C-alpha positions as a Markdown table, in Angstrom:
| # | Residue | x | y | z |
|---|---|---|---|---|
| 1 | Met | -51.4 | -79.5 | 115.6 |
| 2 | Gly | -50.7 | -75.8 | 116.2 |
| 3 | Gln | -47.7 | -74.0 | 117.7 |
| 4 | Glu | -47.5 | -73.7 | 121.4 |
| 5 | Ala | -48.0 | -70.2 | 122.8 |
| 6 | Thr | -45.0 | -68.7 | 124.6 |
| 7 | Val | -44.7 | -65.7 | 126.8 |
| 8 | His | -42.3 | -64.1 | 124.3 |
| 9 | Gly | -44.8 | -64.8 | 121.5 |
| 10 | Leu | -47.6 | -63.3 | 123.4 |
| 11 | Arg | -45.5 | -60.2 | 124.3 |
| 12 | His | -44.6 | -59.8 | 120.6 |
| 13 | Thr | -48.2 | -60.1 | 119.5 |
| 14 | His | -49.4 | -57.6 | 122.1 |
| 15 | Ala | -46.8 | -55.1 | 121.0 |
| 16 | Ser | -47.7 | -55.6 | 117.3 |
| 17 | Leu | -51.4 | -55.1 | 118.0 |
| 18 | Met | -50.8 | -52.0 | 120.1 |
| 19 | Leu | -48.8 | -50.5 | 117.2 |
| 20 | Arg | -51.4 | -51.5 | 114.6 |
| 21 | Gln | -54.1 | -49.8 | 116.7 |
| 22 | Gly | -52.1 | -46.6 | 116.6 |
| 23 | Val | -50.6 | -46.6 | 120.1 |
| 24 | Leu | -47.5 | -44.3 | 120.0 |
| 25 | Leu | -44.2 | -46.1 | 119.5 |
| 26 | Glu | -42.8 | -44.4 | 122.6 |
| 27 | Val | -45.7 | -45.8 | 124.7 |
| 28 | Val | -45.2 | -49.3 | 123.4 |
| 29 | Ser | -41.4 | -49.0 | 123.9 |
| 30 | Glu | -41.9 | -48.0 | 127.5 |
| 31 | Lys | -44.4 | -50.8 | 128.2 |
| 32 | Leu | -42.0 | -53.3 | 126.8 |
| 33 | Gly | -39.2 | -51.9 | 128.9 |
| 34 | His | -37.0 | -51.0 | 126.0 |
| 35 | Ser | -34.3 | -48.4 | 126.7 |
| 36 | Arg | -35.0 | -46.5 | 123.4 |
| 37 | Pro | -38.0 | -46.3 | 121.0 |
| 38 | Ser | -35.5 | -46.7 | 118.2 |
| 39 | Phe | -34.9 | -50.3 | 119.4 |
| 40 | Thr | -38.6 | -51.0 | 119.4 |
| 41 | Ala | -38.9 | -49.6 | 115.9 |
| 42 | Asn | -36.0 | -51.8 | 114.7 |
| 43 | Val | -37.6 | -54.9 | 116.1 |
| 44 | Tyr | -41.1 | -54.2 | 114.8 |
| 45 | Arg | -40.2 | -52.5 | 111.5 |
| 46 | Pro | -40.6 | -55.8 | 109.6 |
| 47 | Val | -44.2 | -56.1 | 110.9 |
| 48 | Tyr | -45.0 | -52.6 | 109.6 |
| 49 | Gln | -43.6 | -53.5 | 106.2 |
| 50 | Ser | -45.5 | -56.7 | 106.0 |
| 51 | Glu | -48.7 | -54.8 | 106.7 |
| 52 | Ser | -48.2 | -52.2 | 104.0 |
| 53 | Gly | -49.9 | -52.6 | 100.7 |
| 54 | Pro | -52.0 | -50.8 | 98.2 |
| 55 | Leu | -54.2 | -48.1 | 99.7 |
| 56 | Thr | -58.0 | -48.5 | 99.4 |
| 57 | Leu | -60.3 | -45.5 | 99.7 |
| 58 | Val | -63.4 | -46.3 | 101.7 |
| 59 | Gly | -66.6 | -45.1 | 100.1 |
| 60 | Ser | -65.2 | -44.7 | 96.6 |
């Protein structure tokens, strides 16, 4: 079947969604209890890179 949801997985998903919606890195870092925003950036940097791609202009 599917993978079982874990607390850690839900936490990671929540943080990723907040960042994707434009919540400031410092705010996400504080909510996660990280000591520094740089730690949060290092953990979630691969998520950012996987979401990057060619830009599409809306209305063109």
